[in-house]
Backbone as numpy.savetxt, mean C-alpha at the origin, in Angstrom:
# Nx Ny Nz CAx CAy CAz Cx Cy Cz
-25.95 -35.57 11.14 -24.82 -35.12 11.91 -24.98 -33.62 12.21
-24.52 -33.19 13.35 -24.63 -31.80 13.76 -23.62 -30.93 12.99
-23.99 -29.67 12.81 -23.14 -28.75 12.06 -21.82 -28.49 12.78
-21.83 -28.54 14.10 -20.60 -28.27 14.83 -19.60 -29.41 14.70
-20.04 -30.56 14.31 -19.15 -31.71 14.23 -18.64 -31.97 12.82
-19.20 -31.29 11.82 -18.78 -31.50 10.44 -17.46 -30.77 10.18
-16.65 -31.35 9.34 -15.43 -30.69 8.92 -15.77 -29.77 7.77
-15.56 -28.52 7.97 -15.88 -27.54 6.95 -14.72 -27.41 5.97
-15.06 -27.10 4.74 -14.04 -26.90 3.72 -13.11 -25.74 4.09
-13.70 -24.68 4.63 -12.90 -23.51 4.99 -11.89 -23.83 6.08
-12.23 -24.73 6.98 -11.30 -25.06 8.07 -10.08 -25.80 7.57
-10.18 -26.46 6.43 -9.00 -27.11 5.87 -8.24 -26.18 4.93
-8.89 -25.13 4.47 -8.30 -24.21 3.50 -7.53 -23.07 4.18
-8.07 -22.54 5.26 -7.47 -21.39 5.94 -6.07 -21.66 6.48
-5.81 -22.80 7.13 -4.45 -23.00 7.64 -3.37 -22.99 6.57
-3.73 -23.21 5.31 -2.74 -23.18 4.24 -2.45 -21.75 3.80
-3.44 -20.86 3.90 -3.27 -19.49 3.43 -2.67 -18.59 4.50
-3.17 -18.67 5.71 -2.76 -17.73 6.77 -1.26 -17.77 7.04
-0.62 -18.94 7.16 0.83 -18.90 7.40 1.61 -18.26 6.26
1.18 -18.46 5.01 1.92 -17.87 3.90 1.79 -16.34 3.90
0.60 -15.83 4.20 0.44 -14.37 4.27 1.18 -13.81 5.48
1.19 -14.55 6.56 1.93 -14.11 7.74 3.43 -14.02 7.42
3.92 -14.97 6.65 5.34 -14.97 6.29 5.67 -13.77 5.40
4.77 -13.42 4.50 5.00 -12.28 3.61 5.02 -10.99 4.41
4.06 -10.81 5.31 4.01 -9.60 6.13 5.22 -9.55 7.07
5.60 -10.71 7.61 6.78 -10.75 8.48 8.04 -10.40 7.70
8.16 -10.88 6.47 9.33 -10.55 5.64 9.36 -9.06 5.32
8.20 -8.47 5.04 8.14 -7.03 4.76 8.50 -6.23 6.00
8.00 -6.65 7.16 8.32 -5.94 8.40 9.80 -6.06 8.74
10.37 -7.25 8.57 11.80 -7.43 8.85 12.65 -6.63 7.88
12.21 -6.50 6.64 12.93 -5.67 5.68 12.89 -4.21 6.13
11.69 -3.75 6.53 11.60 -2.38 7.02 12.51 -2.17 8.22
12.46 -3.10 9.15 13.28 -2.99 10.36 14.76 -3.04 10.02
15.12 -3.90 9.06 16.52 -4.03 8.66 17.08 -2.79 7.99
16.23 -1.97 7.41 16.68 -0.71 6.82 16.48 0.47 7.77
15.48 0.39 8.63 15.18 1.51 9.52 16.24 1.65 10.62
16.59 0.56 11.26 17.54 0.63 12.38 18.91 1.14 11.93
19.51 0.59 10.87 20.79 1.16 10.43 20.65 2.63 9.98
19.50 2.98 9.42 19.30 4.38 9.02 19.24 5.30 10.22
18.59 4.87 11.28 18.50 5.69 12.50 19.85 5.79 13.21
20.65 4.75 13.10 21.96 4.75 13.74 23.04 5.36 12.84
22.63 5.89 11.69 23.53 6.52 10.72 24.61 5.56 10.24
24.24 4.29 10.06 25.17 3.30 9.53 25.11 3.20 8.01
24.06 3.77 7.42 23.93 3.77 5.96 24.65 4.99 5.39
25.27 4.84 4.24 25.87 6.02 3.60 24.80 7.05 3.27
25.08 8.30 3.48 24.09 9.35 3.28 23.65 9.47 1.82
24.52 9.09 0.87 24.12 9.20 -0.53 23.09 8.14 -0.91
22.87 7.14 -0.09 21.84 6.14 -0.34 20.45 6.69 -0.02
20.37 7.67 0.85 19.08 8.22 1.27 18.82 9.49 0.45
17.76 9.50 -0.37 17.46 10.71 -1.16 17.24 11.93 -0.27
17.53 13.09 -0.80 17.46 14.32 0.00 16.05 14.63 0.50
15.03 14.21 -0.23 13.65 14.50 0.17 13.11 13.48 1.17
13.92 12.51 1.57 13.46 11.44 2.47 14.29 11.41 3.73
13.75 10.69 4.69 14.55 10.33 5.86 14.66 8.81 5.89
15.30 8.28 6.91 15.53 6.83 6.96 14.24 6.04 7.11
13.24 6.63 7.78 11.96 5.95 7.93 11.29 5.73 6.58
11.25 6.78 5.75 10.61 6.67 4.44 11.35 5.71 3.52
12.67 5.73 3.57 13.45 4.80 2.76 13.16 3.37 3.17
13.15 3.10 4.46 12.85 1.76 4.95 11.43 1.36 4.60
10.50 2.31 4.66 9.11 2.02 4.31 8.98 1.66 2.84
9.72 2.33 1.97 9.69 1.99 0.55 10.18 0.56 0.31
11.26 0.18 0.97 11.78 -1.18 0.82 10.80 -2.21 1.38
10.19 -1.91 2.51 9.23 -2.84 3.10 8.01 -3.03 2.22
7.49 -1.93 1.67 6.34 -2.02 0.78 6.71 -2.74 -0.50
7.92 -2.53 -1.00 8.38 -3.23 -2.20 8.39 -4.74 -1.98
8.87 -5.18 -0.85 8.88 -6.61 -0.54 7.45 -7.13 -0.46
6.58 -6.38 0.17 5.18 -6.79 0.31 4.51 -6.93 -1.06
4.72 -5.97 -1.95 4.07 -6.00 -3.26 4.65 -7.08 -4.15
5.96 -7.29 -4.10 6.57 -8.32 -4.93 6.18 -9.71 -4.44
6.18 -9.91 -3.13 5.88 -11.23 -2.58 4.40 -11.55 -2.62
3.56 -10.54 -2.57 2.11 -10.77 -2.55 1.43 -9.68 -3.38
1.31 -9.88 -4.70 0.72 -8.84 -5.55 -0.72 -8.50 -5.18
-1.39 -9.39 -4.45 -2.77 -9.08 -4.05 -2.80 -7.86 -3.14
-1.69 -7.57 -2.45 -1.64 -6.38 -1.60 -1.78 -5.12 -2.44
-1.18 -5.11 -3.62 -1.30 -3.96 -4.51 -2.72 -3.87 -5.06
-3.32 -5.02 -5.35 -4.69 -5.02 -5.86 -5.69 -4.52 -4.84
-5.39 -4.70 -3.57 -6.26 -4.19 -2.51 -5.95 -2.74 -2.17
-4.69 -2.36 -2.28 -4.29 -1.02 -1.88 -4.68 0.04 -2.91
-4.70 -0.32 -4.18 -4.98 0.68 -5.21 -6.38 1.25 -5.10
-7.44 0.42 -5.03 -8.77 1.02 -4.86 -8.92 1.79 -3.55
-8.25 1.32 -2.53 -8.31 2.03 -1.25 -7.68 3.41 -1.38
-6.54 3.49 -2.06 -5.86 4.77 -2.25 -6.71 5.72 -3.09
-7.38 5.19 -4.11 -8.25 6.03 -4.94 -9.41 6.56 -4.11
-9.99 5.71 -3.26 -11.10 6.17 -2.42 -10.65 7.24 -1.44
-9.49 7.05 -0.83 -8.99 8.05 0.12 -8.68 9.36 -0.60
-8.09 9.26 -1.78 -7.74 10.48 -2.53 -8.99 11.24 -2.96
-10.01 10.53 -3.43 -11.24 11.24 -3.83 -11.95 11.82 -2.61
-11.85 11.14 -1.49 -12.43 11.68 -0.26 -11.72 12.94 0.20
-10.39 12.92 0.14 -9.62 14.12 0.52 -9.88 15.25 -0.46
-9.99 14.90 -1.75 -10.30 15.92 -2.75 -11.67 16.53 -2.52
-12.64 15.70 -2.16 -13.99 16.20 -1.89 -13.99 17.12 -0.69
-13.19 16.80 0.31 -13.14 17.68 1.49 -12.50 19.02 1.16
-11.68 19.06 0.09 -11.06 20.31 -0.36 -11.89 21.01 -1.43
-13.03 20.41 -1.82 -13.89 21.03 -2.80 -13.70 20.56 -4.23
-12.87 19.51 -4.43 -12.65 18.97 -5.77 -13.50 17.72 -5.90
-14.47 17.77 -6.81 -15.35 16.63 -7.02 -14.97 15.92 -8.30
-14.88 14.60 -8.24 -14.50 13.79 -9.39 -15.67 12.90 -9.72
-16.10 12.96 -10.97 -17.27 12.19 -11.39 -16.81 10.92 -12.09
-16.70 9.85 -11.35 -16.38 8.54 -11.92 -14.90 8.29 -12.14
-14.60 7.02 -12.35 -13.23 6.61 -12.58 -12.70 7.01 -13.94
-13.61 7.20 -14.91 -13.20 7.61 -16.24 -12.51 8.97 -16.21
-13.01 9.86 -15.39 -12.39 11.19 -15.26 -10.99 11.08 -14.67
-10.80 10.19 -13.73 -9.47 9.99 -13.15 -8.49 9.42 -14.17
-8.97 8.50 -14.99 -8.09 7.90 -15.99 -7.70 8.90 -17.07
-8.58 9.83 -17.40 -8.27 10.84 -18.41 -7.49 12.02 -17.84
-7.44 12.16 -16.54 -6.79 13.32 -15.92 -5.29 13.36 -16.18
-4.67 12.22 -16.40 -3.22 12.23 -16.63 -2.84 12.84 -17.98
-3.81 12.96 -18.89 -3.54 13.55 -20.20 -3.56 15.08 -20.16
-4.13 15.66 -19.12 -4.17 17.11 -19.00 -2.77 17.58 -18.63
-2.24 18.51 -19.42 -0.86 18.92 -19.18 -0.74 20.29 -18.53
-1.46 21.29 -19.06 -1.20 22.62 -18.53 -2.44 23.48 -18.34
-3.61 22.94 -18.51 -4.81 23.77 -18.40 -5.77 23.21 -17.37
-6.09 24.04 -16.43 -7.08 23.69 -15.41 -8.08 24.83 -15.29
-9.31 24.50 -15.10 -10.34 25.51 -14.90 -11.01 25.20 -13.57
-10.85 26.09 -12.62 -11.48 25.93 -11.32 -12.67 26.86 -11.24
-13.80 26.33 -10.86 -15.01 27.14 -10.78 -15.56 27.02 -9.36
-15.66 28.15 -8.70 -16.20 28.17 -7.34 -17.63 28.65 -7.39
-18.48 27.98 -6.68 -19.90 28.38 -6.62 -20.16 29.16 -5.37
């Protein structure tokens, strides 16, 4: 039988996954929209919005919360990406980090930093 005519395992597996992930992303987007629009129209009480935020950031926090709770794999994918972006930004500023072990131990440093410029 030709390869184009065979039913592949992936073709029966993908339709079950894609709609569920689409629903999670759609729920997160609708949550963001549901908080963003009332925030922009000043329908939310001002004490609900922290002073350091605007309505966009508040809505973004709620949308990301829905995404992470509904699909924890999003957090598993976002964490290494955030670490890579942060180390890249640090490298562009002259801060070099040698391995993940240094990042894990960095939270224990409380008040002493030594910066050495070459």
